N, C-alpha and C positions, 0 to 999 in steps of 0.2 A: 426899346432900342438902347436906352442908357444901360440897362442891366447886361445886355450882350457886350457893350463896349467895355464895361468894367471887368468882365470875365475874359476878355480877349488876351490881356498880358499873362494872366495864369495859364491860359491854354499854351501860348508860346513857351513858357518856361517849363511846362510839363513836357512838351514835344522835345525841347533841348535836352532835357535830362534823360529821357528815354533813349534819344539818339546817342547821347555820350555813353550810356551803358551799353548800347548796342555795339558801338565802335570798339569798346575796351576788350581786346583779345588777349588772354593770358600768354605769357611767353613760354618757350620750352623750358623744361627742368634743367637746372645746371647746379653743380656742387663745386664750391670753392673752400679752401682750407688756408689758414694763415697762422703762423707761430708768432707769439709776442717777441720772441729773440731766437737766434740761431745758435747760441752758445750758453750753456749752463753748467751747474755742478750738481753733484749727487744730492745735495741738501737744499737746492734751490729750485722750486717748481716753475714751470712754464705754463703759458696759456694757449690753448689751441682753439681757434674759432672755426667753426663748421657753418658755412652759409648755403642754404638750399633756395635757389631762386627759380620760380616757376611753380607749376602745379605738380608737385610730388608728395603724395600722402605717406611714403614709407618712412621709416625711422633709420637713423645711421647704425650700422652694425659695428660696434665698438669693441667686439672681441678680437680684432686684429692688433688693438693696442695692448693687450693684457701681457704679452711676452716681456716687453721692454719698459713698460710704463705702469704706474698706479694712479688710477683716477681719484683724486682726493677731493674734487669739487666739480660741480657742473650747475650750469644755469641756461635757461631757455628764453627766447624772444621771438616776436613775429611782427612783421610789418607789410602793410599793403599800401602802395602808392599808384597813382594814375598820372602819367606825364604824356602829353600829346595824343591822348587817346589810348595809350598803351598801359594796362594794368599790371603791375609788377608785384608779386607776391614773394616775400622773403621770410624764410625761417632761420634762426640762428641757434646754434648750441655752442656754448662757451665751456671748455673743458680746462681744468687745472690738473696738469700731469706732473708726476714726480718720477724721475728716471730711476731705473733699478740698477743699472750698471754704467760704468764709463765707457768712453769711445765714441765712434761715429754711429749714431743710432738713426734708423730710417723709419719715418712714420708712413707705414704702407698706405695704399689707396683705400680709402673707407667707402664700402659700398652703402648706397642709399637707393634701395630698389633696384633699378637696372642701370643707375648712374654710379660712377666711380670719380673719387677725387684724385688729384695728382699727388704723387709721393713728395715727401719733404724730408730733409736731413737736419739732425741736431747734433751738435758737438757737446758731449758731456765729459768734464774734466773732474778732477779731485776737488776737495773741499777748497774753496777759493780764499779762505782766511786761516789764520794760524790758530791752532787748537792748544790753548793753554790748559793747565790743570783745572781751572775753575770751570772752563767750558767743558772738558771731559767729565766733570762730576756733577753735571746739571741733572742728569737722569741715569739711574742704573738699576739692575734687577738682582736680587739675591734669593736664591733657592735653598731649602732646607728640608731634609727627610727625617722622619722619626726614627727610622732604622734603615740600614743599608743591606740588610739580609732578611728575608722573609719567606714564609711558605707559600706554596701555590693557594691563591684565593684569600690570603691573609691581609687584613686592612693595614695600609701604610699610609700615614699622614704626610702630605706635601704642603709645605708652606712656601708661599711666594710673596715677596715683598718688593714693590716697587717704589724706589726713592725719587722725588721730583723736587727740585730746588725752587725758590721762589722766582716768579716769572716764566715758569714752564707750564704749559697747557698741554695736557695730555689729549691725544687724538685717537689712538688704537692701542690696545694691549691684547695679544693673541693668548690662546690657551695652551697650557703645557702639552708637549707631544711625547709619546712613548715609542721606542723603537719596536717593541713587541706588538704585534697587531691586536691580539687577543687581550686587550687591557681596558678596564673601565676606570673613569675618572668622574667622581661625583663632588660638586661644589658643595662644601659644608657651610662655609661662613666667609663673609667679607666685611671689612671695616676700613675706615680712614682715621688717621691720627697724625699728630706731629711728633718728630722725633729729631734727634741730633746725631750726626755722624762726622766724626773728626772736626768737630767744632762748627759745623755748619747745620743750620735748620733745614729740614726736609718735611714735605708732605708725603706720608707713607700710604700706599694702598696695599692692604694685606688680604691675601685670599688663601683659604685652607682647603685642600682637596683630599678626598679618600680614594686611595688608588688600590684596585684589585687586579692583580694579574693572573690570568688563566693559562699561562704558558710558562714553562720553566726556562731558566737560563738566565743570562746577564742582560739587563735592560738599561738603556739609556733614557733619562727623564730630563726634560727641559725645552731647549729651543723656543723659549718665549721671546716673541719680538714686540717691541715697543717703538712707537712713533709719536713724537710730540713737537711742540713749536715753542721757541724762546724768543724773547725780545718783545718788541711793541706789538700791539694788535694788528690786525689785518687793516687795510685801507677802508675808509668809511664809504658808505653807499654814494655819497657825492663825488668822491674821487672816481669810483668805478664808473658813474654816469659821465664824467667829463673824459675819462680816458679808460675805457674798458680793458684795453690791452697795454696799459702801462706796467712797468715793473713793480713787483711787491716791494714793500718797504725793506730796505736793505738790514734793517735791524732785526728782522724777524727771520729766524733759520730754523731749518727742520732738524730735529734731534732724533736719531735713531740709536737703539741699543738692543742688545741680545744677551739672554741669560747664559750662564755655563751650563755644561751637561753633568747631570748627577748620575751615578750608576747604582742600580739595585740588582742584587742577586736573588733570583727567585728559585727557592729549593722545591723538590718534589715532596709528595707525602711521605712522612717518615714511615719506615718499616714497622715500627712498634705500634702504629695505630691499627686497631682491629675492628673498627666500626665500618658499617656498610656505606655510610655517606660521610665525606670528609667535611668536618665543621671545625675550622680554626677560629677561635674567639678568646677574647679577654675574660668573659664570664658568660655562662649559659646556665639557665635554670628552667625547670619545668614545674608548675603549680596547679593546683586544682582547687575549686571551691566545693566545700563538702557537700555531696550529693544528698546526703540525709539531713541537712541543716533545716529543710522545710518540713520536717516531721515524718511520720511513718509512711512508707510506699505501699500502696495496695495493688494487687494484681489487676492488669487491664487498664490502669491509670498511668500517665506518662510521668516520667522523672527526667529532669535535665541534668546533663553532666558538663561542665565547663572546664576546659584544660587550656592553659596558656603557656607558651613557650617564648622566651625573651633571651637575647644575646647581645652582648656588646662587642662591636667589631664585625658584625654580620648583618647584612640586609634581610627584610622580610622574604624577599625572594630566594635567599639561600636557605632558609630554614625549612626542613623536611616536614612533610604532612605527618600528623599524629595518627597513627593506626592503633586500633583497639581490638583485641581478641575477646569475644563474648561466648559464654557458655550457651548450650541449647536451652531453649525456652525464653530467652531474652533477645528481643528484637532491637535493632537501632535505626534511627532515622536521622542521619547527619545534616546539619544545617550548613549554610554557606560559611566558609572560614573567613575570618577577618584578620588581615595583614596590615602592618603600619610600621613606618620607618621614622624614628625620631633622630633629627639632625642636630648636632651641636659642634662646637669647636673641637671636642676630642674624638669625634668621629660618629658613626652610624650605629644606633641600637634599634635592631628589628625585633618585632614581636609577631606572633601568629596564635590566634585564638580559634580553638575548635570547640564547637557545641554540638552535643548529640543528645536526642531525645531517646530515652529507653523506655520499652514497654515489656513487662513480664506477663506471659500468657497464664502462668500458674504461680500459686504461692509456693515459697520455699527459700532456700539459702542459695544466692548465686556469687561465684567467685570470680572476680575481675582481676586478672593478673596484673602485675607491675608493668609499668612502662619505663623502658630504660633507653636512653640515648647517649651513646659515647661521643665525646667531643675532645679536641686538642686544645689544652690551655697554653696559649702563645706567651704568657708571661712566666709560667713555671716550666714551659717546655715538656710537658707530659701529658699523658692521656688522663681524662677524668670522665666521670659517668653522672649524667643528670638522670635522676630516678624518682618516679612517681610510685609510692608504696601501693601494694595490693589492696583492693576493697572487697569486702564481703557485704553484700545487700541481703538484708532480711526483708522478704516481700510478704505483706499481710494478704490473706484472702480478701478478695473483693466482696461487694455487697451482692447478696443472693447466692453465694457459694454453697454447693450442696455438702462438701466435706469440710469442717473446720480445720484449720491449720494450727498445730501446736508448735510453737517455736522452741529451739533448744534452750535448756536451762542456763541462760547467761543473764548478766546484769541488764544488757539491753532488751532481752526478751522479757524480763520482769517489768520493765517500765512499760512496754507495749502491752503487757496483760493488764496492768493497772488502768491503762487508758481504754482498752477494748476487752473487757472481761468475756471469757468463753462461757457458754451455757453448760449447765451440769447434765451429765448423762441421764440423771433420773428424772428429767423434766420434759418429757416428750410433749405434754399437752401445750406448754408455753411456746415450744418450737413450732408446733403446727398452727398455733394461733397467730404467731409472728409472720409466718408464711402466708397465711390467709389475708391478713392485713396488707401485705406487700402486694398481693395480687389486686385487692381492691383499689389500693393507691395507683397502681399501674394503669388499671381501667379508667379511673378518674383523669389521670394525667393525659392519656391518649385522647380522651373526649375534649379535654380543655385545650390541648394543642390543635386539634381539627377545627374546633370553633374559632379559635384565635386565627388560624390560617385563613378560614373563610371570611372573617371580618377584615382581615387586612387586604385581601383580594378585592372584596367590595369597595373598601375605601379607596384602593389604587384606581379601580375602574370609574368611580365618581369624579375623583380629582383630574383623571385624564379627560373626562368629557368637559369639565369646567375650565380647562387650562385654555387660555386666551393666547393667540400668536403674538400679541404685542410683547409678551414676557420675553420672547426669544430676542426681539429687537433691544430690548433694554439690556439683556445680558451681553449681546455683541457690543453695545455702546460701552459697557462697562470694561470690556475686554480691551477695546480700542483706547480707553483712557488710562490704561496701566502705564506706569512710568518707563521711559525708554532708557533710562540710565543704569539698567540693571545688567545690560549685555556685557559691558567691560568687566564687571566684577565677576560674572560667571566665567569668562575667558581667563581672568586672572586666576580663579579657583581651579580651572582646568590645567593651566600651565603649572601651577604650584603642585598640583597632584601628580602630574607626570614627571616633574622633576624630583619629587620626593619619593616616587614609586609607590604611592599610596592608591591602591586599586579601589578600595572603598570610597575614598574622596573622589576619585576619578568618575566613578559611577554616579555618586550624588550630583556632581557638577553637570554630567551630560543630561541627567534627567531634569535638572534646573533649566538647563539650555532648552530641552524639548518642551518643557512647561512654558518658557518665555514665548516660543513660536507658535504653540499650539494650546494657549490657555484655555480655550473652551473645550478642549478635549485632549488634555495632555497624556502622552504615553506613560504606561505604568511600569515598564521595564525597558531594559536596553534592547531586547530583541524587537519589541514593537517600535522603538525609536528609530532603529536601523533601517526598518522598512520604509520610513518616511523620507529618509534623506538620499542624497546622491551616492554614486559608487564608492567615492573615497571616503567619505564620512562613514558610511554604512560598514565599510571594510574595518575602519579603526575601531568602531563601536563593537562589532561582532568579535573581533579578536579580544578586546578587552572583556567582553562578557564571557567568553570561553575560558579565561583564566580563573574564574571563580568555581568552575566544575573540574578543572584539570588537577589531578593529584600531584603533578610536578610543579604547578604553579609557576609557568613560564613568565618571563618579563618582556617577551617580544612585542607587547602592546605598547612600550615606551618608544617604539621606533617612529611613531607619528608625532607631529606637531600640531596640537589643537588650534593654535592661532592661525597657522598657515591654511589649515583645512577650513576654518570657518571664515577667514578672509577671502578665499576663493569660492565660497559657497554663495549661490545666487539666493539663498533664502535670507541670509544675513542682510539686514536694511541698513545697519549703520557700521561703519569701519572705525573701531577705536583706534587712537594713536598708539603707534607701536611702541611697546615698552622695551627698553633695553634690558637684556638678560642680567646685567650686573649695574651697580650703582656707577654713575658717571666719574671718569677720572678727573674731571676738572669741575668741581662744584661751583 
């Protein structure tokens, strides 16, 4: 009885808690909005609080604000309270808005699921403080072109310099815009340094771009927009906790500036150019590694020919495929071309290497014609010719040839005769003996290979029977213990390869990614990797794989963003912190 008496208060407490939870009924959903103030200026942000009371799992649709406001900050909060048996659930979203224009602006009703907030009005005036010379010079942008007149597809260097005075913190800097749609801009280099301008010290952010125009006419370059903040830092976290809707510090101001527009005249291909493919460059060369450097070439045996083309001012995607005309009796087996872009402050230097395996069916002399590639020198403004001289291959007869080959009486042939002397015509007995020895050697070689093959098969069968299932468990455990910090490096390598238009580096990075996820059975090529991925990743991998076999070497594989594909992929287990494309404006 005493035990029952002691448990009685606990039983009453449990009943009260259950009853209280049963009585707590959530209220209907309701959306309320509130502005920190009703008047502001173009350079003073305001805060908008969105409160969602009740059970509403939907998120606010903020797209209705993008016409008149720029969202430069956001914070969320959630609160659950029980008062007089009523449970109240409140979700909050605090937005920092920056007006885009002056006048009476309306904050339209914000949809949250099936609920709508009430509209609000905000008066936006001009800058509320006097702008002196020092304030106007706190941040400005300067643009510079390497030339103001260029040919179609010619590389032009655009230099952007952002000057920020002391006390100015950069928040955003847009990319240069081109008025002609068919224009490519590649970021080459970025650095920060200190410099003086008109007696004042500035922190300078310098970016250099390579501009390629694929459309003739006059083009406007610029429209770079910058937004920063000057004055004291923003309010501390303790101030925000005491008054989350208080006015921002009056000393802090938004600074906006925009670059001037530069004009670039894009000229058509000159009539003097006679080549089939337009190649404007500062330098273009084609070189070959001597095919006969490894010694004499015998019929039936492969010989490799390596040809490289590189150009200053052209990317690897702009370089043409190297085509070789071969005489009859000479077969070629081309390998996958290797393309690479080297980025520097002075521009892009693209290279393309072609390797071909040649096999001659019979002994003799084979003439490989010269390879000529016309190109346009943008520095001398005239057409030039990159030429690879013709090559004559002297192919020696292979082993066991019935008819000996006598090379022409040249110095090269004499050296080959010294290395492989021909048998005399009056020594038939020796020739027959050598043929008989060759047949015996072939018979012994066949028997030896057969016995070795049988021994290998027996050894494999014995090892397969002795194999224990525990070994598989150990292998899986070893795979699970692989370090997990390799994925950010792989994604970083993918982004670098896509930005540099390096197909080979992108292929290697994708295979590394496949090996990371399927370490026990990694895919050996891009085609097999694509079959294991979802639709979006498989599409990007297949398009990259096709570029290695396409003679035009298209660069449409660069339209994909590896980071976005992998972050949205459910195979990826870890989400690395998103890296900014460029170094921060405010170190």
